[in-house]
HTML snippet that shows the backbone in 3Dmol.js (N, CA, C, O; Angstrom):
<script src="https://3Dmol.org/build/3Dmol-min.js"></script>
<div id="view" style="width:600px;height:400px;position:relative"></div>
<script>
const pdb = `
ATOM      1  N   MET A   1      95.566  75.391  86.803  1.00  0.00           N
ATOM      2  CA  MET A   1      93.962  74.978  86.220  1.00  0.00           C
ATOM      3  C   MET A   1      94.921  74.109  84.474  1.00  0.00           C
ATOM      4  O   MET A   1      93.979  73.611  83.858  1.00  0.00           O
ATOM      5  N   LEU A   2      95.845  73.917  83.905  1.00  0.00           N
ATOM      6  CA  LEU A   2      96.681  73.152  82.884  1.00  0.00           C
ATOM      7  C   LEU A   2      97.214  72.588  83.712  1.00  0.00           C
ATOM      8  O   LEU A   2      98.058  72.142  82.934  1.00  0.00           O
ATOM      9  N   GLU A   3      97.573  72.083  84.854  1.00  0.00           N
ATOM     10  CA  GLU A   3      98.517  71.283  85.792  1.00  0.00           C
ATOM     11  C   GLU A   3      97.665  70.298  86.462  1.00  0.00           C
ATOM     12  O   GLU A   3      98.200  69.263  86.859  1.00  0.00           O
ATOM     13  N   ALA A   4      96.227  70.508  86.665  1.00  0.00           N
ATOM     14  CA  ALA A   4      95.567  70.124  87.356  1.00  0.00           C
ATOM     15  C   ALA A   4      94.704  69.263  86.183  1.00  0.00           C
ATOM     16  O   ALA A   4      94.422  68.119  86.538  1.00  0.00           O
ATOM     17  N   LEU A   5      94.251  69.652  84.847  1.00  0.00           N
ATOM     18  CA  LEU A   5      93.920  68.630  83.982  1.00  0.00           C
ATOM     19  C   LEU A   5      95.264  67.838  83.097  1.00  0.00           C
ATOM     20  O   LEU A   5      95.023  66.801  82.480  1.00  0.00           O
ATOM     21  N   THR A   6      96.437  68.333  83.105  1.00  0.00           N
ATOM     22  CA  THR A   6      97.329  67.393  82.108  1.00  0.00           C
ATOM     23  C   THR A   6      98.124  66.933  83.288  1.00  0.00           C
ATOM     24  O   THR A   6      98.779  65.959  82.918  1.00  0.00           O
ATOM     25  N   GLY A   7      98.461  67.330  85.123  1.00  0.00           N
ATOM     26  CA  GLY A   7      99.262  66.306  85.524  1.00  0.00           C
ATOM     27  C   GLY A   7      98.013  65.445  86.153  1.00  0.00           C
ATOM     28  O   GLY A   7      98.197  64.251  85.913  1.00  0.00           O
ATOM     29  N   ASN A   8      97.088  65.624  86.709  1.00  0.00           N
ATOM     30  CA  ASN A   8      96.426  65.093  87.941  1.00  0.00           C
ATOM     31  C   ASN A   8      94.919  64.351  86.952  1.00  0.00           C
ATOM     32  O   ASN A   8      94.298  63.390  87.404  1.00  0.00           O
ATOM     33  N   GLN A   9      94.570  64.988  85.661  1.00  0.00           N
ATOM     34  CA  GLN A   9      93.443  63.973  84.966  1.00  0.00           C
ATOM     35  C   GLN A   9      92.272  64.847  85.665  1.00  0.00           C
ATOM     36  O   GLN A   9      91.232  64.190  85.717  1.00  0.00           O
ATOM     37  N   ASN A  10      92.164  65.991  86.151  1.00  0.00           N
ATOM     38  CA  ASN A  10      91.482  66.605  86.499  1.00  0.00           C
ATOM     39  C   ASN A  10      90.530  67.942  85.165  1.00  0.00           C
ATOM     40  O   ASN A  10      91.123  68.966  84.825  1.00  0.00           O
ATOM     41  N   PRO A  11      89.526  67.714  84.791  1.00  0.00           N
ATOM     42  CA  PRO A  11      89.239  68.288  83.661  1.00  0.00           C
ATOM     43  C   PRO A  11      88.401  70.031  84.137  1.00  0.00           C
ATOM     44  O   PRO A  11      88.149  71.011  83.436  1.00  0.00           O
ATOM     45  N   GLU A  12      88.141  69.706  85.894  1.00  0.00           N
ATOM     46  CA  GLU A  12      86.842  71.046  86.455  1.00  0.00           C
ATOM     47  C   GLU A  12      87.393  72.343  86.179  1.00  0.00           C
ATOM     48  O   GLU A  12      86.884  73.251  85.521  1.00  0.00           O
ATOM     49  N   PRO A  13      88.750  72.302  86.902  1.00  0.00           N
ATOM     50  CA  PRO A  13      89.038  73.655  86.408  1.00  0.00           C
ATOM     51  C   PRO A  13      89.326  73.999  84.868  1.00  0.00           C
ATOM     52  O   PRO A  13      88.818  75.119  84.937  1.00  0.00           O
ATOM     53  N   PHE A  14      89.584  73.947  84.041  1.00  0.00           N
ATOM     54  CA  PHE A  14      89.841  74.228  82.969  1.00  0.00           C
ATOM     55  C   PHE A  14      88.205  74.634  82.342  1.00  0.00           C
ATOM     56  O   PHE A  14      87.913  75.680  81.762  1.00  0.00           O
ATOM     57  N   LEU A  15      87.282  73.484  82.652  1.00  0.00           N
ATOM     58  CA  LEU A  15      85.874  73.366  81.948  1.00  0.00           C
ATOM     59  C   LEU A  15      85.741  75.126  82.767  1.00  0.00           C
ATOM     60  O   LEU A  15      85.466  76.130  82.109  1.00  0.00           O
ATOM     61  N   ALA A  16      85.941  75.134  83.909  1.00  0.00           N
ATOM     62  CA  ALA A  16      85.000  76.306  84.955  1.00  0.00           C
ATOM     63  C   ALA A  16      85.510  77.549  83.909  1.00  0.00           C
ATOM     64  O   ALA A  16      84.758  78.415  83.462  1.00  0.00           O
ATOM     65  N   PHE A  17      87.003  77.427  83.618  1.00  0.00           N
ATOM     66  CA  PHE A  17      87.273  78.540  82.918  1.00  0.00           C
ATOM     67  C   PHE A  17      86.869  78.694  81.690  1.00  0.00           C
ATOM     68  O   PHE A  17      86.503  79.801  81.297  1.00  0.00           O
ATOM     69  N   ALA A  18      86.871  77.496  80.809  1.00  0.00           N
ATOM     70  CA  ALA A  18      86.296  77.556  79.662  1.00  0.00           C
ATOM     71  C   ALA A  18      84.105  78.447  79.549  1.00  0.00           C
ATOM     72  O   ALA A  18      83.470  78.960  78.628  1.00  0.00           O
ATOM     73  N   HIS A  19      83.770  78.137  81.084  1.00  0.00           N
ATOM     74  CA  HIS A  19      82.531  77.798  80.148  1.00  0.00           C
ATOM     75  C   HIS A  19      82.166  79.732  81.130  1.00  0.00           C
ATOM     76  O   HIS A  19      81.144  80.390  80.937  1.00  0.00           O
ATOM     77  N   LYS A  20      83.138  80.087  81.919  1.00  0.00           N
ATOM     78  CA  LYS A  20      83.339  81.609  82.339  1.00  0.00           C
ATOM     79  C   LYS A  20      83.634  82.562  81.038  1.00  0.00           C
ATOM     80  O   LYS A  20      82.947  83.548  80.774  1.00  0.00           O
ATOM     81  N   LEU A  21      84.615  82.179  80.363  1.00  0.00           N
ATOM     82  CA  LEU A  21      84.939  82.755  79.194  1.00  0.00           C
ATOM     83  C   LEU A  21      83.975  82.645  78.151  1.00  0.00           C
ATOM     84  O   LEU A  21      83.896  83.573  77.346  1.00  0.00           O
ATOM     85  N   ILE A  22      83.350  81.814  78.059  1.00  0.00           N
ATOM     86  CA  ILE A  22      81.971  82.020  76.670  1.00  0.00           C
ATOM     87  C   ILE A  22      81.214  82.628  77.700  1.00  0.00           C
ATOM     88  O   ILE A  22      80.761  83.585  77.072  1.00  0.00           O
ATOM     89  N   GLU A  23      80.777  82.732  78.808  1.00  0.00           N
ATOM     90  CA  GLU A  23      79.416  83.258  79.641  1.00  0.00           C
ATOM     91  C   GLU A  23      80.052  85.343  78.825  1.00  0.00           C
ATOM     92  O   GLU A  23      79.484  86.104  78.042  1.00  0.00           O
ATOM     93  N   VAL A  24      81.289  85.434  79.521  1.00  0.00           N
ATOM     94  CA  VAL A  24      82.283  86.802  79.613  1.00  0.00           C
ATOM     95  C   VAL A  24      81.946  87.131  77.679  1.00  0.00           C
ATOM     96  O   VAL A  24      81.213  88.061  77.342  1.00  0.00           O
ATOM     97  N   ASN A  25      82.380  86.531  77.008  1.00  0.00           N
ATOM     98  CA  ASN A  25      82.458  86.734  75.270  1.00  0.00           C
ATOM     99  C   ASN A  25      81.161  86.541  75.304  1.00  0.00           C
ATOM    100  O   ASN A  25      81.046  86.395  74.087  1.00  0.00           O
ATOM    101  N   GLY A  26      79.911  86.400  75.759  1.00  0.00           N
ATOM    102  CA  GLY A  26      78.638  87.155  75.084  1.00  0.00           C
ATOM    103  C   GLY A  26      78.363  88.129  75.534  1.00  0.00           C
ATOM    104  O   GLY A  26      77.602  88.785  74.824  1.00  0.00           O
ATOM    105  N   ARG A  27      78.610  88.525  76.346  1.00  0.00           N
ATOM    106  CA  ARG A  27      78.091  89.973  76.990  1.00  0.00           C
ATOM    107  C   ARG A  27      79.071  90.960  76.045  1.00  0.00           C
ATOM    108  O   ARG A  27      78.653  92.095  75.814  1.00  0.00           O
ATOM    109  N   MET A  28      79.921  90.688  75.685  1.00  0.00           N
ATOM    110  CA  MET A  28      80.975  91.548  74.790  1.00  0.00           C
ATOM    111  C   MET A  28      80.169  92.118  73.400  1.00  0.00           C
ATOM    112  O   MET A  28      79.745  91.477  72.438  1.00  0.00           O
ATOM    113  N   PRO A  29      80.127  93.618  73.690  1.00  0.00           N
ATOM    114  CA  PRO A  29      79.814  94.375  72.491  1.00  0.00           C
ATOM    115  C   PRO A  29      81.132  93.729  71.078  1.00  0.00           C
ATOM    116  O   PRO A  29      82.325  93.723  71.380  1.00  0.00           O
ATOM    117  N   PHE A  30      80.931  93.516  70.440  1.00  0.00           N
ATOM    118  CA  PHE A  30      81.063  93.397  68.981  1.00  0.00           C
ATOM    119  C   PHE A  30      80.839  94.065  67.781  1.00  0.00           C
ATOM    120  O   PHE A  30      80.869  93.313  66.806  1.00  0.00           O
ATOM    121  N   GLY A  31      80.638  95.155  67.558  1.00  0.00           N
ATOM    122  CA  GLY A  31      79.762  95.566  66.610  1.00  0.00           C
ATOM    123  C   GLY A  31      80.490  96.772  65.837  1.00  0.00           C
ATOM    124  O   GLY A  31      80.238  97.157  64.695  1.00  0.00           O
ATOM    125  N   SER A  32      81.792  97.453  67.039  1.00  0.00           N
ATOM    126  CA  SER A  32      83.051  97.831  66.772  1.00  0.00           C
ATOM    127  C   SER A  32      83.924  97.797  67.068  1.00  0.00           C
ATOM    128  O   SER A  32      83.946  96.792  67.778  1.00  0.00           O
ATOM    129  N   PHE A  33      85.357  98.437  67.068  1.00  0.00           N
ATOM    130  CA  PHE A  33      86.618  97.975  68.044  1.00  0.00           C
ATOM    131  C   PHE A  33      86.014  99.526  68.668  1.00  0.00           C
ATOM    132  O   PHE A  33      86.415  99.331  69.816  1.00  0.00           O
ATOM    133  N   GLU A  34      85.560 100.469  68.722  1.00  0.00           N
ATOM    134  CA  GLU A  34      85.063 101.445  69.694  1.00  0.00           C
ATOM    135  C   GLU A  34      84.627 101.034  70.561  1.00  0.00           C
ATOM    136  O   GLU A  34      85.027 101.364  71.677  1.00  0.00           O
ATOM    137  N   GLN A  35      83.533 100.060  70.357  1.00  0.00           N
ATOM    138  CA  GLN A  35      82.614 100.036  71.763  1.00  0.00           C
ATOM    139  C   GLN A  35      83.023  98.347  72.126  1.00  0.00           C
ATOM    140  O   GLN A  35      82.316  97.609  72.812  1.00  0.00           O
ATOM    141  N   SER A  36      83.959  98.070  71.666  1.00  0.00           N
ATOM    142  CA  SER A  36      84.503  97.175  72.129  1.00  0.00           C
ATOM    143  C   SER A  36      85.637  97.380  73.229  1.00  0.00           C
ATOM    144  O   SER A  36      85.906  96.496  74.043  1.00  0.00           O
ATOM    145  N   LEU A  37      86.484  99.003  73.179  1.00  0.00           N
ATOM    146  CA  LEU A  37      87.199  99.524  74.151  1.00  0.00           C
ATOM    147  C   LEU A  37      86.531 100.253  75.154  1.00  0.00           C
ATOM    148  O   LEU A  37      86.915 100.338  76.321  1.00  0.00           O
ATOM    149  N   ALA A  38      85.391 100.844  74.615  1.00  0.00           N
ATOM    150  CA  ALA A  38      84.890 101.283  75.794  1.00  0.00           C
ATOM    151  C   ALA A  38      84.303 100.185  76.715  1.00  0.00           C
ATOM    152  O   ALA A  38      84.076 100.582  77.858  1.00  0.00           O
ATOM    153  N   TYR A  39      84.023  98.943  76.471  1.00  0.00           N
ATOM    154  CA  TYR A  39      83.728  97.797  77.085  1.00  0.00           C
ATOM    155  C   TYR A  39      84.609  97.415  78.164  1.00  0.00           C
ATOM    156  O   TYR A  39      84.341  97.128  79.330  1.00  0.00           O
ATOM    157  N   PHE A  40      85.910  97.475  77.441  1.00  0.00           N
ATOM    158  CA  PHE A  40      87.095  96.989  78.240  1.00  0.00           C
ATOM    159  C   PHE A  40      87.355  98.063  79.289  1.00  0.00           C
ATOM    160  O   PHE A  40      87.309  97.893  80.507  1.00  0.00           O
ATOM    161  N   LYS A  41      87.600  99.055  78.720  1.00  0.00           N
ATOM    162  CA  LYS A  41      87.600 100.365  79.900  1.00  0.00           C
ATOM    163  C   LYS A  41      86.679 100.099  81.097  1.00  0.00           C
ATOM    164  O   LYS A  41      86.987  99.698  82.220  1.00  0.00           O
ATOM    165  N   LYS A  42      85.350 100.450  80.541  1.00  0.00           N
ATOM    166  CA  LYS A  42      84.562 100.435  81.622  1.00  0.00           C
ATOM    167  C   LYS A  42      84.872  99.154  82.638  1.00  0.00           C
ATOM    168  O   LYS A  42      84.958  99.342  83.852  1.00  0.00           O
ATOM    169  N   THR A  43      85.014  97.997  82.118  1.00  0.00           N
ATOM    170  CA  THR A  43      85.364  96.534  82.999  1.00  0.00           C
ATOM    171  C   THR A  43      86.495  96.611  83.687  1.00  0.00           C
ATOM    172  O   THR A  43      86.469  95.915  84.702  1.00  0.00           O
ATOM    173  N   GLY A  44      87.528  97.229  83.503  1.00  0.00           N
ATOM    174  CA  GLY A  44      88.802  97.108  83.930  1.00  0.00           C
ATOM    175  C   GLY A  44      89.599  96.055  83.139  1.00  0.00           C
ATOM    176  O   GLY A  44      90.649  95.589  83.583  1.00  0.00           O
ATOM    177  N   ALA A  45      89.089  95.704  81.992  1.00  0.00           N
ATOM    178  CA  ALA A  45      89.968  94.333  81.858  1.00  0.00           C
ATOM    179  C   ALA A  45      91.553  95.084  81.108  1.00  0.00           C
ATOM    180  O   ALA A  45      92.605  94.474  81.298  1.00  0.00           O
ATOM    181  N   LEU A  46      91.562  96.022  80.524  1.00  0.00           N
ATOM    182  CA  LEU A  46      92.876  96.585  80.342  1.00  0.00           C
ATOM    183  C   LEU A  46      93.589  97.255  81.527  1.00  0.00           C
ATOM    184  O   LEU A  46      94.604  97.931  81.357  1.00  0.00           O
ATOM    185  N   ASP A  47      93.149  97.094  82.477  1.00  0.00           N
ATOM    186  CA  ASP A  47      93.763  97.445  83.768  1.00  0.00           C
ATOM    187  C   ASP A  47      94.724  96.623  84.881  1.00  0.00           C
ATOM    188  O   ASP A  47      95.209  96.922  85.972  1.00  0.00           O
ATOM    189  N   GLU A  48      94.739  95.502  84.074  1.00  0.00           N
ATOM    190  CA  GLU A  48      95.720  94.257  84.749  1.00  0.00           C
ATOM    191  C   GLU A  48      96.604  95.054  84.676  1.00  0.00           C
ATOM    192  O   GLU A  48      96.936  95.952  83.902  1.00  0.00           O
ATOM    193  N   PRO A  49      97.376  94.111  86.656  1.00  0.00           N
ATOM    194  CA  PRO A  49      98.534  95.046  86.567  1.00  0.00           C
ATOM    195  C   PRO A  49      99.805  93.706  86.122  1.00  0.00           C
ATOM    196  O   PRO A  49     101.017  93.891  86.003  1.00  0.00           O
ATOM    197  N   SER A  50      99.227  92.695  85.987  1.00  0.00           N
ATOM    198  CA  SER A  50      99.821  91.924  85.213  1.00  0.00           C
ATOM    199  C   SER A  50     101.214  91.450  84.639  1.00  0.00           C
ATOM    200  O   SER A  50     101.080  90.232  84.519  1.00  0.00           O
ATOM    201  N   PRO A  51     102.055  91.681  84.364  1.00  0.00           N
ATOM    202  CA  PRO A  51     103.301  91.771  83.534  1.00  0.00           C
ATOM    203  C   PRO A  51     102.434  90.869  82.345  1.00  0.00           C
ATOM    204  O   PRO A  51     101.883  91.247  81.311  1.00  0.00           O
ATOM    205  N   GLY A  52     102.543  89.749  82.855  1.00  0.00           N
ATOM    206  CA  GLY A  52     102.121  88.828  81.418  1.00  0.00           C
ATOM    207  C   GLY A  52     100.438  89.180  80.684  1.00  0.00           C
ATOM    208  O   GLY A  52      99.830  88.550  79.819  1.00  0.00           O
ATOM    209  N   PHE A  53     100.044  90.451  81.453  1.00  0.00           N
ATOM    210  CA  PHE A  53      99.137  90.615  80.257  1.00  0.00           C
ATOM    211  C   PHE A  53      99.096  92.379  79.678  1.00  0.00           C
ATOM    212  O   PHE A  53      98.138  92.966  79.175  1.00  0.00           O
ATOM    213  N   GLY A  54     100.537  92.932  79.975  1.00  0.00           N
ATOM    214  CA  GLY A  54     101.014  93.949  79.305  1.00  0.00           C
ATOM    215  C   GLY A  54     100.593  94.695  77.939  1.00  0.00           C
ATOM    216  O   GLY A  54     100.081  95.796  77.741  1.00  0.00           O
ATOM    217  N   LEU A  55     101.009  93.664  77.075  1.00  0.00           N
ATOM    218  CA  LEU A  55     100.446  93.662  75.802  1.00  0.00           C
ATOM    219  C   LEU A  55      99.450  94.493  75.213  1.00  0.00           C
ATOM    220  O   LEU A  55      99.603  95.418  74.416  1.00  0.00           O
ATOM    221  N   LEU A  56      98.355  94.009  75.743  1.00  0.00           N
ATOM    222  CA  LEU A  56      96.968  94.170  75.078  1.00  0.00           C
ATOM    223  C   LEU A  56      97.093  95.556  75.540  1.00  0.00           C
ATOM    224  O   LEU A  56      97.409  96.404  74.705  1.00  0.00           O
ATOM    225  N   PRO A  57      96.884  95.908  76.781  1.00  0.00           N
ATOM    226  CA  PRO A  57      97.002  97.615  76.766  1.00  0.00           C
ATOM    227  C   PRO A  57      97.898  98.540  76.251  1.00  0.00           C
ATOM    228  O   PRO A  57      97.782  99.749  76.455  1.00  0.00           O
ATOM    229  N   ALA A  58      99.018  97.906  75.423  1.00  0.00           N
ATOM    230  CA  ALA A  58     100.410  98.905  74.705  1.00  0.00           C
ATOM    231  C   ALA A  58      99.678  98.720  73.656  1.00  0.00           C
ATOM    232  O   ALA A  58      99.591  99.674  72.883  1.00  0.00           O
ATOM    233  N   MET A  59      98.878  97.335  73.294  1.00  0.00           N
ATOM    234  CA  MET A  59      98.973  97.179  71.701  1.00  0.00           C
ATOM    235  C   MET A  59      97.560  98.557  71.876  1.00  0.00           C
ATOM    236  O   MET A  59      97.586  99.378  70.958  1.00  0.00           O
ATOM    237  N   VAL A  60      96.649  98.736  72.755  1.00  0.00           N
ATOM    238  CA  VAL A  60      95.525  99.865  72.652  1.00  0.00           C
ATOM    239  C   VAL A  60      95.702 100.931  72.658  1.00  0.00           C
ATOM    240  O   VAL A  60      94.769 101.690  72.395  1.00  0.00           O
ATOM    241  N   GLU A  61      97.176 101.500  73.011  1.00  0.00           N
ATOM    242  CA  GLU A  61      97.277 102.517  73.125  1.00  0.00           C
ATOM    243  C   GLU A  61      98.573 102.928  72.625  1.00  0.00           C
ATOM    244  O   GLU A  61      99.341 103.741  73.139  1.00  0.00           O
ATOM    245  N   GLY A  62      98.736 102.196  71.446  1.00  0.00           N
ATOM    246  CA  GLY A  62      99.380 102.162  70.299  1.00  0.00           C
ATOM    247  C   GLY A  62     100.627 102.594  70.835  1.00  0.00           C
ATOM    248  O   GLY A  62     101.101 103.659  70.439  1.00  0.00           O
ATOM    249  N   LYS A  63     101.192 101.934  71.646  1.00  0.00           N
ATOM    250  CA  LYS A  63     102.554 101.297  72.272  1.00  0.00           C
ATOM    251  C   LYS A  63     103.403 100.445  71.641  1.00  0.00           C
ATOM    252  O   LYS A  63     104.539 100.371  72.109  1.00  0.00           O
ATOM    253  N   THR A  64     103.163  99.863  70.808  1.00  0.00           N
ATOM    254  CA  THR A  64     104.159  98.261  69.955  1.00  0.00           C
ATOM    255  C   THR A  64     103.957  98.842  68.633  1.00  0.00           C
ATOM    256  O   THR A  64     104.384  98.265  67.633  1.00  0.00           O
TER     257      THR A  64
END
`;
const viewer = $3Dmol.createViewer("view");
viewer.addModel(pdb, "pdb");
viewer.setStyle({}, {cartoon: {color: "spectrum"}});
viewer.zoomTo();
viewer.render();
</script>
């Protein structure tokens, strides 16, 4: 995505990502931490197996 933007001067993948991020963010409940955490668990957002995303679940579970 960033390579397309910087290397190929093609902003489309980045713009698609940004649009999706705004869309998803608009649906998230931010009333309280508990609401947000419940939403993340319901949607599986904390179940990402990639090692690059291991910090967020660890922070939520109090492991860091």
